[in-house]
SEDOKE-425116 format. One line per field, with one value per residue (C-alpha): x, y, z; chain. Coordinates in Angstrom, 2 decimals, m for minus. Layout:
<atoms>
X: (X,...)
Y: (Y,...)
Z: (Z,...)
chain: (A,...)
</atoms>
This chain:
<atoms>
X: (77.13,74.15,76.11,79.01,76.68,75.05,78.43,79.51,76.24,76.52,80.09,79.07,76.13,78.28,80.82,78.11,76.37,79.31,77.96,74.91,75.66,77.59,78.88,80.44,83.03,82.01,84.04,84.54,82.49,84.98,87.23,84.84,84.62,81.56,82.94,82.24,85.84,86.74,90.17,89.89,91.82,88.78,87.13,89.84,88.39,84.81,82.86,82.90,79.85,80.20,77.41,78.38,75.09,73.41,69.71,68.45,68.61,70.84,69.24,71.53,74.77,78.15,78.15,80.00,81.34,82.78,80.80,81.60,79.81,81.62,79.74,80.72,78.78,79.10,76.73,74.48,75.07,75.52,78.32,78.10,80.59,80.14,82.84,81.23,83.52,82.53,83.88,83.60,82.51,79.59,78.31,74.86,74.30,72.87,72.49,68.89,66.49,65.77,62.27,63.21,62.05,64.31,67.15,66.22,67.58,70.99,73.69,72.26,72.85,70.04,70.48,67.49,66.99,64.50,65.01,62.26,63.55,60.00,59.39,56.75,58.62,62.01,63.42,65.20,67.94,69.02,72.03,73.30,76.93,76.89,75.33,71.74,69.23,65.91,64.27,61.35,59.45,58.80,55.97,54.65,52.18,51.45,51.48,54.20,51.61,51.03,54.47,56.51,55.77,58.06,56.60,58.52,61.57,64.81,67.07,70.57,73.80,75.38,78.09,79.21,82.17,83.21,86.73,89.02,87.55,83.94,82.36,82.41,79.65,79.64,76.51,75.91,72.56,71.33,69.88,67.27,65.86,65.18,62.28,63.38,62.54,63.68,67.05,70.72,71.59,69.97,69.63,68.34,68.22,70.01,70.40,72.45,71.30,72.96,71.48,73.56,73.46,75.89,75.73,72.26,70.79,69.86,71.87,70.69,72.98,72.53,74.41,72.20,70.18,66.74,64.25,62.03,59.75,58.97,56.21,57.42,60.32,60.72,60.89,64.12,66.07,67.53,71.22,71.65,73.19,74.14,74.76,75.80,75.66,74.11,72.60,68.83,68.16,64.67,63.94,62.63,61.95,60.33,59.17,58.16,57.22,56.33,54.49,52.97,51.20,49.56,46.96,45.74,43.22,42.86,39.27,39.84,42.65,43.49,43.26,46.15,46.28,44.68,46.34,44.69,46.21,49.35,48.39,50.81,50.61,52.63,52.49,54.36,54.96,56.24,57.57,58.47,59.66,57.81,60.06,62.15,59.19,56.40,56.27,53.78,53.48,51.26,50.93,49.23,47.87,49.76,50.52,49.65,50.41,52.57,55.55,54.73,51.37,49.75,49.99,46.58,44.53,42.02,38.57,36.39,35.01,35.16,31.96,33.94,36.13,39.87,42.46,45.75,48.87,49.65,52.66,52.25,54.99,52.74,51.50,54.96,55.27,53.03,50.39,51.45,49.53,46.27,46.88,43.84,42.96,39.46,40.53,38.96,41.57,42.68,44.80,43.89,40.31,41.75,42.03,42.78,43.30,43.59,45.26,46.26,48.06,49.39,50.69,52.67,53.75,55.55,55.97,57.59,54.24,52.04,51.65,49.38,48.37,46.19,45.32,43.12,42.41,40.11,39.51,38.22,37.22,35.70,35.04,31.92,32.12,29.27,30.06,27.45,26.90,27.79,28.79,30.32,29.18,31.39,30.79,32.81,31.71,32.72,34.40,34.68,36.53,38.44,39.60,41.49,42.54,44.40,45.88,47.74,48.93,51.74,50.97,54.30,56.34,53.85,50.56,49.08,45.63,44.35,41.39,40.52,37.99,37.46,35.05,34.13,31.81,30.49,29.90,26.15,25.31,25.97,28.67,30.36,31.65,33.67,34.84,36.96,39.15,41.78,44.40,47.31,48.44,51.41,50.27,53.67,56.25,53.91,50.42,48.94,45.49,44.41,41.07,39.42,35.95,34.32,31.03,29.85,27.22,26.41,24.06,24.10,24.44,21.57,23.51,23.49,27.01,25.81,23.27,21.54,18.12,19.61,19.07,20.58,17.99,15.41,17.79,18.54,22.13,21.43,22.38,19.09,19.91,19.35,20.74,22.64,24.75,26.60,29.50,32.38,34.31,37.51,39.29,42.18,43.94,47.30,49.91,53.36,56.11,59.22,57.24,53.56,51.55,47.82,45.10,41.39,39.92,36.37,34.89,31.45,30.46,26.92,24.84,25.09,28.75,30.62,34.06,34.04,37.81,38.55,38.18,35.54,33.80,32.00,29.46,26.54,28.68,29.76,32.96,35.07,38.51,40.73,44.32,46.92,50.35,53.45,56.83,60.20,63.53,65.81,68.98,69.64,70.93,68.03,65.29,65.81,62.33,58.83,55.38,51.79,48.54,44.87,42.54,38.79,36.32,32.65,30.40,26.84,24.84,23.01,19.82,21.47,21.87,24.54,26.65,30.04,32.02,35.54,38.46,42.00,44.75,48.23,51.85,55.16,58.83,62.00,64.82,67.82,68.14,66.03,63.10,59.82,57.07,53.60,50.17,46.78,43.41,40.67,37.50,34.28,31.83,29.17,29.18,26.09,25.93,22.86,20.97,21.72,23.60,26.33,28.18,31.42,33.61,37.27,40.18,43.77,46.61,50.17,52.96,56.71,59.11,62.84,66.05,68.53,71.07,71.76,70.63,67.29,64.32,60.77,57.31,54.55,51.02,48.44,44.82,42.47,39.04,35.47,34.19,31.14,30.40,29.91,29.02,26.24,22.65,22.15,25.46,26.48,29.30,32.12,35.52,38.16,41.74,44.03,47.77,50.33,53.97,56.62,60.36,63.19,66.36,69.29,71.35,74.09,74.44,72.31,69.80,66.68,64.02,60.79,58.07,54.83,51.69,48.28,45.69,42.12,39.37,36.01,34.49,30.87,30.31,27.99,30.74,29.20,30.94,33.31,32.09,35.42,38.84,41.76,45.30,47.25,50.85,53.23,56.87,58.97,62.46,64.73,68.27,69.71,72.60,73.12,71.17,69.39,68.95,67.14,65.24,62.37,59.70,56.43,54.26,51.03,48.52,45.12,42.92,39.99,39.63,41.36,43.76,47.49,49.40,52.93,54.74,58.33,59.82,63.04,63.49,65.99,65.42,68.50,66.55,63.04,61.56,63.57,62.36,62.40,60.58,59.74,57.54,54.29,51.28,50.25,46.99,45.35,41.77,41.54,37.88,36.04,32.55,33.15,36.41,39.40,42.80,46.15,48.39,50.57,47.84,47.58,44.18,44.90,48.27,49.79,53.22,54.20,57.04,57.50,60.30,60.12,63.07,63.71,65.08,66.37,65.86)
Y: (m63.59,m61.27,m58.76,m58.79,m58.11,m55.29,m53.70,m53.91,m52.35,m49.64,m48.76,m48.59,m46.42,m44.05,m43.61,m42.99,m40.40,m38.94,m35.43,m36.27,m39.52,m39.81,m42.87,m41.52,m43.55,m45.83,m44.65,m45.22,m42.57,m42.44,m40.46,m37.49,m34.79,m32.62,m29.20,m27.29,m27.39,m29.57,m30.45,m34.24,m36.07,m38.21,m35.26,m35.50,m38.90,m37.61,m37.13,m33.46,m31.71,m28.08,m25.51,m23.97,m22.69,m19.40,m19.71,m16.54,m13.74,m15.03,m17.77,m20.81,m18.89,m19.80,m19.10,m15.98,m17.54,m20.99,m23.48,m27.18,m30.03,m33.12,m36.41,m39.59,m42.17,m44.90,m47.81,m45.70,m42.02,m39.62,m37.04,m33.81,m30.97,m27.56,m25.04,m21.73,m18.94,m15.37,m12.22,m12.99,m9.41,m9.79,m13.11,m12.90,m15.38,m15.47,m18.15,m19.30,m21.86,m24.70,m23.46,m19.86,m18.95,m15.88,m18.24,m17.49,m13.97,m15.55,m17.07,m20.57,m23.90,m26.37,m30.09,m31.52,m35.29,m37.34,m40.76,m42.48,m40.92,m40.30,m36.60,m37.36,m34.92,m33.43,m33.46,m30.16,m29.72,m26.09,m24.83,m21.29,m20.25,m20.69,m24.16,m23.26,m25.72,m25.55,m28.67,m28.76,m31.14,m29.76,m31.30,m30.85,m27.99,m24.53,m22.12,m21.78,m22.41,m25.89,m26.55,m26.27,m28.28,m26.69,m28.80,m31.77,m32.63,m34.55,m35.17,m34.55,m32.90,m29.81,m27.26,m24.18,m21.81,m18.65,m18.88,m16.36,m16.85,m17.87,m20.50,m24.25,m26.60,m30.22,m32.39,m35.87,m37.30,m40.68,m42.97,m43.89,m40.34,m40.43,m42.44,m44.51,m47.87,m51.08,m52.40,m52.05,m50.68,m47.34,m44.85,m41.44,m38.10,m35.07,m31.35,m28.68,m25.07,m21.95,m18.53,m15.46,m11.68,m9.79,m6.00,m5.97,m8.57,m12.17,m14.71,m18.32,m21.06,m24.78,m27.96,m28.37,m26.21,m24.89,m24.75,m21.70,m23.17,m26.19,m25.79,m28.74,m27.74,m31.08,m32.86,m30.99,m32.75,m35.30,m35.90,m39.53,m40.50,m44.16,m45.96,m49.61,m52.00,m49.58,m50.81,m50.61,m49.38,m49.23,m46.39,m47.26,m44.07,m43.26,m39.73,m39.26,m35.85,m34.08,m30.77,m28.65,m25.33,m23.15,m20.45,m17.49,m14.66,m11.19,m10.27,m6.50,m4.00,m3.91,m7.65,m10.10,m12.84,m16.03,m19.18,m22.52,m25.95,m27.01,m29.15,m31.85,m34.02,m37.03,m38.58,m40.91,m41.16,m44.19,m44.19,m47.49,m48.24,m51.40,m51.50,m48.88,m47.07,m47.79,m46.18,m46.38,m43.55,m43.59,m41.02,m41.49,m38.48,m36.18,m32.57,m30.77,m27.34,m25.11,m23.11,m19.64,m17.89,m17.48,m14.09,m12.52,m11.91,m9.10,m10.70,m7.71,m7.56,m11.25,m13.26,m16.50,m18.36,m17.73,m20.45,m20.70,m22.69,m26.06,m26.08,m29.29,m31.96,m35.00,m33.70,m32.96,m36.06,m37.15,m34.42,m33.09,m36.12,m34.70,m31.11,m30.46,m27.20,m27.83,m27.74,m31.16,m31.99,m29.54,m31.05,m28.32,m29.64,m32.36,m30.20,m32.30,m36.02,m38.50,m40.93,m40.70,m42.98,m42.58,m44.96,m43.59,m45.91,m45.06,m47.76,m47.51,m46.63,m45.66,m43.62,m44.42,m42.25,m43.52,m41.33,m42.26,m40.12,m39.84,m36.10,m34.77,m31.31,m31.38,m28.18,m28.21,m25.99,m25.30,m23.34,m21.13,m18.92,m15.70,m16.77,m19.69,m21.01,m22.75,m24.34,m26.34,m29.91,m32.86,m36.16,m37.64,m40.36,m39.26,m41.52,m40.47,m42.93,m41.58,m43.51,m42.14,m44.16,m42.87,m43.97,m42.47,m39.35,m37.25,m38.67,m39.60,m40.53,m40.70,m41.41,m40.38,m41.33,m39.27,m39.92,m38.19,m39.88,m37.69,m38.89,m39.01,m39.43,m37.81,m38.30,m36.79,m38.92,m37.55,m39.50,m38.10,m38.76,m36.51,m36.49,m34.56,m35.03,m33.31,m33.25,m31.90,m29.56,m26.56,m27.95,m29.72,m30.78,m31.34,m32.14,m32.96,m34.49,m34.97,m36.33,m35.97,m37.79,m36.19,m36.69,m33.77,m34.44,m33.13,m30.50,m26.80,m26.14,m23.63,m20.95,m19.59,m19.66,m19.44,m22.16,m23.36,m24.24,m25.15,m27.14,m25.56,m24.77,m25.47,m29.05,m30.95,m34.31,m33.49,m35.88,m33.95,m34.73,m32.56,m32.53,m30.40,m30.45,m28.61,m28.71,m26.62,m26.42,m24.71,m23.55,m22.13,m21.07,m18.97,m15.72,m16.64,m18.24,m18.95,m21.11,m21.84,m22.91,m24.11,m24.82,m26.26,m26.45,m27.56,m25.91,m28.84,m29.64,m30.16,m31.49,m32.37,m33.07,m30.11,m26.36,m25.45,m22.15,m21.39,m23.32,m22.84,m21.47,m22.23,m20.33,m19.78,m18.13,m17.07,m16.01,m14.70,m13.24,m12.13,m12.35,m11.25,m11.67,m9.01,m9.55,m5.80,m4.08,m1.62,m3.93,m7.59,m8.61,m7.30,m8.83,m7.85,m9.68,m10.10,m12.41,m12.63,m14.33,m15.03,m16.66,m18.01,m19.82,m23.07,m21.00,m19.27,m16.05,m13.87,m13.38,m11.90,m10.59,m9.40,m8.26,m7.93,m6.04,m6.36,m5.46,m5.80,m4.96,m6.14,m3.64,m2.72,m4.03,m7.14,m4.75,m5.70,m3.17,m4.30,m2.85,m4.58,m3.17,m5.46,m4.26,m5.92,m4.98,m6.90,m8.28,m9.87,m10.39,m11.59,m11.35,m7.62,m6.68,m4.03,m2.60,m0.79,m1.65,m0.97,m1.63,m0.54,m2.51,m1.25,m3.38,m3.19,m5.67,m5.93,m6.89,m4.10,m5.47,m8.46,m6.47,m5.26,m6.55,m5.27,m5.68,m3.06,m3.56,m0.78,m1.18,1.65,1.51,0.43,m2.65,m3.96,m3.91,m7.68,m7.93,m5.31,m6.57,m4.80,m4.59,m1.21,0.14,1.86,3.34,0.79,1.49,m1.31,m1.59,m4.05,m3.34,m5.72,m5.25,m7.47,m6.06,m8.48,m6.54,m9.18,m12.89,m13.72,m10.95,m10.32,m7.64,m8.07,m5.39,m5.45,m3.32,m4.11,m1.39,m1.61,1.00,1.06,4.55,5.35,7.17,9.63,10.65,8.98,6.79,4.24,0.69,m0.30,1.24,m0.38,m1.72,m4.80,m4.01,m6.93,m7.15,m10.29,m10.27,m13.31,m13.97,m17.12,m18.40,m21.39,m23.17,m25.14,m22.62,m19.28,m16.87,m14.90,m12.42,m11.79,m8.78,m7.78,m4.94,m5.42,m2.32,m4.22,m6.34,m3.90,m6.66,m6.79,m10.06,m10.93,m14.25,m14.82,m18.13,m20.09,m22.84,m25.66,m27.63,m29.67,m31.84,m31.87,m33.91,m33.06,m29.84,m28.03,m24.82,m22.68,m19.63,m17.91,m16.15,m12.87,m11.25,m7.93,m7.22,m3.48,m3.64,m6.47,m5.88,m2.10,m2.45,m0.73,m2.43,m0.87,m2.29,m4.45,m5.37,m8.85,m10.29,m13.70,m15.35,m18.74,m20.29,m23.50,m25.81,m28.86,m31.36,m33.82,m36.04,m38.32,m41.73,m44.13,m47.78)
Z: (m30.31,m30.17,m28.07,m30.55,m33.44,m31.43,m30.69,m34.37,m35.53,m32.88,m33.92,m37.57,m36.68,m34.66,m37.44,m40.03,m37.83,m35.93,m35.84,m33.71,m31.87,m28.59,m26.73,m23.50,m21.61,m18.76,m15.74,m12.05,m10.25,m7.39,m9.73,m9.64,m7.00,m7.63,m6.75,m9.97,m11.18,m14.16,m12.76,m12.50,m15.22,m15.91,m17.68,m20.36,m21.33,m21.45,m24.68,m25.69,m27.17,m28.33,m28.03,m31.33,m32.79,m31.89,m32.70,m31.06,m31.99,m34.82,m36.87,m36.55,m36.94,m35.35,m31.62,m30.48,m27.26,m26.71,m24.62,m24.25,m22.51,m21.21,m20.75,m18.92,m16.94,m14.34,m13.94,m11.71,m12.62,m15.51,m15.12,m17.10,m17.04,m18.66,m19.54,m20.60,m21.74,m20.80,m19.19,m15.43,m14.74,m17.16,m15.77,m14.21,m11.37,m7.86,m5.21,m5.60,m4.15,m6.53,m7.46,m8.30,m11.84,m11.73,m12.60,m16.24,m15.72,m14.96,m17.13,m17.25,m18.96,m19.68,m20.36,m22.28,m22.07,m24.08,m22.48,m24.51,m27.76,m28.98,m28.17,m25.53,m23.30,m22.53,m19.01,m18.49,m15.87,m15.60,m13.63,m13.32,m13.05,m9.25,m9.37,m8.45,m9.92,m11.72,m13.16,m15.56,m17.80,m21.29,m23.31,m26.82,m26.33,m27.69,m24.76,m22.11,m19.37,m20.81,m22.32,m19.10,m15.95,m13.38,m10.54,m11.94,m9.79,m10.24,m7.25,m8.64,m7.53,m9.09,m8.39,m10.29,m10.00,m11.84,m13.24,m14.92,m18.41,m17.67,m15.45,m14.95,m13.84,m12.69,m12.49,m11.08,m12.17,m10.86,m13.52,m10.90,m11.04,m14.79,m16.26,m19.25,m20.90,m19.24,m20.35,m19.43,m22.90,m23.66,m26.49,m25.42,m27.17,m25.77,m26.40,m24.63,m24.32,m22.94,m22.21,m21.40,m21.78,m23.98,m24.40,m22.86,m25.23,m24.51,m26.51,m26.83,m28.10,m28.61,m29.44,m32.51,m34.85,m33.86,m36.73,m36.29,m38.94,m36.74,m34.15,m32.05,m29.79,m27.99,m31.36,m32.06,m29.32,m31.71,m30.90,m29.81,m26.50,m25.85,m22.55,m22.21,m19.26,m16.80,m13.55,m13.16,m9.64,m8.21,m5.87,m2.43,m0.51,2.80,3.46,7.11,8.42,11.63,11.70,14.40,14.73,17.33,16.65,18.60,18.41,19.90,20.76,21.14,20.55,24.27,24.88,24.75,22.14,23.44,22.09,21.61,22.04,20.21,17.22,16.11,13.03,11.89,8.44,6.14,2.42,0.53,m3.04,m4.71,m8.22,m9.22,m12.27,m14.06,m15.56,m13.05,m9.63,m6.79,m4.31,m1.23,1.53,4.89,6.76,4.36,5.15,1.91,3.30,1.11,2.24,0.95,0.82,m2.61,m4.24,m3.62,m6.75,m7.11,m7.24,m6.38,m9.94,m10.86,m11.20,m11.50,m8.99,m9.33,m9.91,m8.00,m8.97,m7.40,m5.07,m3.03,m3.35,m3.82,m7.17,m8.55,m10.71,m13.54,m13.45,m16.86,m18.17,m16.75,m17.81,m20.01,m21.76,m20.42,m16.77,m16.27,m13.60,m10.92,m8.17,m5.68,m5.75,m3.48,m0.41,2.67,1.98,4.84,2.46,m1.20,m3.63,m7.14,m9.80,m12.72,m15.52,m18.75,m21.37,m24.78,m26.36,m23.44,m20.27,m17.31,m14.35,m11.47,m8.48,m5.51,m2.46,0.53,0.84,4.15,2.86,m0.62,m2.56,m4.76,m7.85,m10.24,m13.37,m14.99,m17.97,m16.14,m12.64,m10.81,m7.46,m4.91,m1.54,0.97,1.53,3.65,2.88,m0.59,m2.45,m5.56,m8.40,m11.53,m14.24,m17.26,m20.19,m23.19,m26.19,m28.36,m31.90,m33.03,m32.16,m34.16,m32.84,m29.49,m28.27,m24.71,m22.44,m18.89,m16.23,m13.06,m10.18,m6.97,m4.48,m1.66,1.88,2.43,m1.26,m4.59,m7.18,m10.20,m13.08,m15.99,m19.04,m21.83,m24.85,m26.39,m29.11,m30.55,m34.16,m35.80,m39.42,m40.50,m38.98,m39.42,m38.79,m35.79,m34.67,m31.08,m29.46,m26.13,m25.67,m22.24,m20.94,m17.34,m15.28,m11.93,m9.03,m6.63,m2.92,m0.81,1.11,1.99,0.66,m1.97,m0.99,m4.10,m5.75,m9.26,m11.85,m15.13,m17.78,m15.17,m12.94,m9.58,m8.66,m4.98,m4.11,m3.95,m5.49,m9.19,m11.77,m14.46,m17.48,m19.95,m22.34,m23.58,m26.83,m27.71,m31.06,m32.32,m35.68,m35.33,m37.83,m37.13,m39.50,m38.95,m39.22,m38.79,m36.02,m36.50,m35.01,m35.14,m31.81,m31.17,m27.71,m27.02,m23.32,m22.51,m19.74,m17.30,m17.82,m14.54,m13.57,m9.87,m9.79,m12.02,m12.31,m14.88,m14.06,m17.36,m19.39,m21.82,m24.62,m28.15,m28.63,m31.72,m31.77,m34.65,m33.90,m36.34,m35.49,m37.38,m35.60,m36.99,m35.17,m36.65,m34.61,m34.43,m31.27,m31.07,m32.29,m31.47,m32.61,m33.19,m33.63,m34.30,m34.79,m34.02,m32.12,m32.74,m30.38,m31.01,m28.39,m28.57,m25.89,m26.50,m26.77,m29.76,m27.78,m29.40,m26.27,m27.10,m30.01,m29.27,m31.42,m30.06,m31.86,m30.39,m31.09,m29.28,m29.69,m27.92,m27.56,m25.38,m21.83,m22.48,m22.57,m24.23,m24.85,m25.89,m26.53,m26.85,m27.82,m26.51,m28.20,m27.04,m29.77,m27.85,m24.33,m22.80,m19.05,m17.14,m20.46,m20.70,m23.90,m23.83,m26.81,m27.59,m24.58,m25.50,m23.15,m23.81,m22.22,m22.08,m20.65,m20.34,m18.80,m18.80,m17.09,m17.80,m15.31,m13.12,m10.09,m11.44,m13.42,m13.62,m15.12,m15.45,m16.83,m17.21,m18.37,m19.25,m20.82,m20.14,m18.35,m16.50,m12.78,m12.65,m8.96,m8.97,m8.91,m12.23,m14.13,m15.50,m17.63,m15.79,m16.55,m15.54,m14.48,m13.35,m13.00,m11.78,m11.02,m9.73,m9.37,m8.24,m6.74,m6.42,m3.88,m3.90,m4.68,m1.62,m0.93,m3.04,m2.55,m4.54,m4.08,m6.07,m6.27,m7.74,m8.26,m9.54,m9.89,m11.65,m11.85,m12.49,m15.75,m13.99,m11.56,m8.50,m5.95,m7.47,m7.83,m6.29,m5.71,m3.95,m3.91,m2.84,m1.88,m1.32,m0.26,m0.44,1.13,0.86,2.02,0.42,2.54,0.21,m2.49,0.24,3.08,3.11,5.30,3.83,4.89,3.05,3.91,2.20,2.68,1.04,1.02,m0.54,2.61,5.02,5.94,6.67,6.41,7.54,7.11,8.28,7.17,7.63,5.04,4.45,1.24,0.19,m2.28,m3.76,m0.88,2.23,3.78,7.10,7.68,10.66,10.41,11.19,9.74,11.33,10.21,11.04,10.04,10.65,11.66,13.43,14.86,14.69,16.67,15.06,15.07,14.27,11.54,13.83,16.31,14.89,15.74,14.24,14.60,13.84,14.36,12.62,11.76,9.56,9.16,6.27,5.43,2.44,3.44,0.79,1.75)
chain: (A,A,A,A,A,A,A,A,A,A,A,A,A,A,A,A,A,A,A,A,A,A,A,A,A,A,A,A,A,A,A,A,A,A,A,A,A,A,A,A,A,A,A,A,A,A,A,A,A,A,A,A,A,A,A,A,A,A,A,A,A,A,A,A,A,A,A,A,A,A,A,A,A,A,A,A,A,A,A,A,A,A,A,A,A,A,A,A,A,A,A,A,A,A,A,A,A,A,A,A,A,A,A,A,A,A,A,A,A,A,A,A,A,A,A,A,A,A,A,A,A,A,A,A,A,A,A,A,A,A,A,A,A,A,A,A,A,A,A,A,A,A,A,A,A,A,A,A,A,A,A,A,A,A,A,A,A,A,A,A,A,A,A,A,A,A,A,A,A,A,A,A,A,A,A,A,A,A,A,A,A,A,A,A,A,A,A,A,A,A,A,A,A,A,A,A,A,A,A,A,A,A,A,A,A,A,A,A,A,A,A,A,A,A,A,A,A,A,A,A,A,A,A,A,A,A,A,A,A,A,A,A,A,A,A,A,A,A,A,A,A,A,A,A,A,A,A,A,A,A,A,A,A,A,A,A,A,A,A,A,A,A,A,A,A,A,A,A,A,A,A,A,A,A,A,A,A,A,A,A,A,A,A,A,A,A,A,A,A,A,A,A,A,A,A,A,A,A,A,A,A,A,A,A,A,A,A,A,A,A,A,A,A,A,A,A,A,A,A,A,A,A,A,A,A,A,A,A,A,A,A,A,A,A,A,A,A,A,A,A,A,A,A,A,A,A,A,A,A,A,A,A,A,A,A,A,A,A,A,A,A,A,A,A,A,A,A,A,A,A,A,A,A,A,A,A,A,A,A,A,A,A,A,A,A,A,A,A,A,A,A,A,A,A,A,A,A,A,A,A,A,A,A,A,A,A,A,A,A,A,A,A,A,A,A,A,A,A,A,A,A,A,A,A,A,A,A,A,A,A,A,A,A,A,A,A,A,A,A,A,A,A,A,A,A,A,A,A,A,A,A,A,A,A,A,A,A,A,A,A,A,A,A,A,A,A,A,A,A,A,A,A,A,A,A,A,A,A,A,A,A,A,A,A,A,A,A,A,A,A,A,A,A,A,A,A,A,A,A,A,A,A,A,A,A,A,A,A,A,A,A,A,A,A,A,A,A,A,A,A,A,A,A,A,A,A,A,A,A,A,A,A,A,A,A,A,A,A,A,A,A,A,A,A,A,A,A,A,A,A,A,A,A,A,A,A,A,A,A,A,A,A,A,A,A,A,A,A,A,A,A,A,A,A,A,A,A,A,A,A,A,A,A,A,A,A,A,A,A,A,A,A,A,A,A,A,A,A,A,A,A,A,A,A,A,A,A,A,A,A,A,A,A,A,A,A,A,A,A,A,A,A,A,A,A,A,A,A,A,A,A,A,A,A,A,A,A,A,A,A,A,A,A,A,A,A,A,A,A,A,A,A,A,A,A,A,A,A,A,A,A,A,A,A,A,A,A,A,A,A,A,A,A,A,A,A,A,A,A,A,A,A,A,A,A,A,A,A,A,A,A,A,A,A,A,A,A,A,A,A,A,A,A,A,A,A,A,A,A,A,A,A,A,A,A,A,A,A,A,A,A,A,A,A,A,A,A,A,A,A,A,A,A,A,A,A,A,A,A,A,A)
</atoms>
């Protein structure tokens, strides 16, 4: 009786809301062949959803090109087909690995899923015209760096083919890969998005309108998608791996490389769904090595430690929940765990994240007013407990507790609360509040005689506590974007499982920007605005006052030109005040064709020599240039060049002057298999680096790679080495395979 009433109510609801509610047919999945061609008769029974609204650059006008989605489902999978009309000669697409962000230069379709129907996040599954995948989790945040979690992975199947009037895509998505509330009858929210290039301009279309006056993008995935009588499958996955490497060194230019013993390592991962929305993942003796070397950053004039992105598979799921503006959690602070476990649970009104690890090599980071200090420690135990409660789709409140206990004594505790409140579609309020309690280990990991308000930075067992507070009021309309941001970081604030390099500051920011999308061939959009920063220390020292003025314009060839004046009216470093330090930044980036895209940044102005004993003002010149050449559907060439120079105003020897040149070559045989070569020459360190790599990656967890790292330091103990006289060499392989049980 209850089921009959439910069906009647559902039918009535569908008829009364036909324009935004979909009940796809339940089908036999054996009728589908995932080959990218919508030829099976079963697609004729599927629910059709048109992408009929262009929201950029046009503002919710009828779409210029026809695009249709087809939806059906079995008890265990969702089937989605896409038919996108376009001139085949104008379609941009290349065969790409599944983590390649350059897919957004292609003709691409994105399926947005909100399985909890409460705007906590959107799961985005992107596929280009040749079937290459990119998956992402999109959350309710302000900046792209926080809004998109591209480390999130979904193991699904896709194929794409170019046909005579466009391209077709087929997708097979397991229900088991998508987190959603318990129950065999489901109501999700869904949105379809397409991006393509027409006459040199990017066109974005959607299956529903996009309100430019609404600051919450994920809230605008509102079309309803119903499934009935699905099968709840719990994932049971084993992830064994085997890796090995051998290293060698050359003691002189004429000597042969002497190799050490072959090192082998075996480990095991286990991932279990305790129920549909709670998973437990444990890894024993994990190999957290990453496939490709990080892009080297220029740190010759940085007084603070630099942060690098996380690439390791274990942290792919759930870490968006511990992504704080404060940097309170930084997964790369867990360097070399012997064992680690993670529980991720998502209820209808809550989210829970629990991480435990035994780290064998623990970094120790101490932030300061003008410098940060880092050392390498021994073993530690790491615990992270995070809870978030969703009051409603417009409000959420959370708490976090993080601990690190060091072998031999010492600890770091951090407790925090945070919240996000959408006051209306234009205004939002967010905050983070943290309190730390630390006892330093008695160790020699940091060698310095500096102190912070009478407490030594050297690790001598001091007991310290501090706090940090962040609050932001943000407003966004169709044309205006503004925010007020206040940060208060006490002198002894530390986050031992995070990455916090600055403290002892009370920092206020005002930001105001005007943006207008014109939808004209020559000027697609333009913007201009200002940002003002004022900083005081806790001793009421007037530290910094900075005013930024910026403007940008988008024009032909997907080209964006921008200019920023960063004027530091006052900048205090090591208690020495400096005035009138302007820096001019010019940048241009574009993608004039499928085969070529580029980005160029140039900075000119005045800056400080931060790493001198007594800082001085110098004339700074920096530039960065990167280009990508897609020679065919398989072969990509990506050169880049970084340059930095700080001249003395009196014409003496430069404080520093150097370049980092990098070349990345990749041949993509299929979506899963590629060969790549990375080469880098760093004149700051007089080092040359070469990494060849063969990679097979058919799904997010299964991976095989074989490669090596070859390094040349051009001078060691006054001995001179030639460019290809590698004095340090390493060869390695890894095979990791996902087994469903």
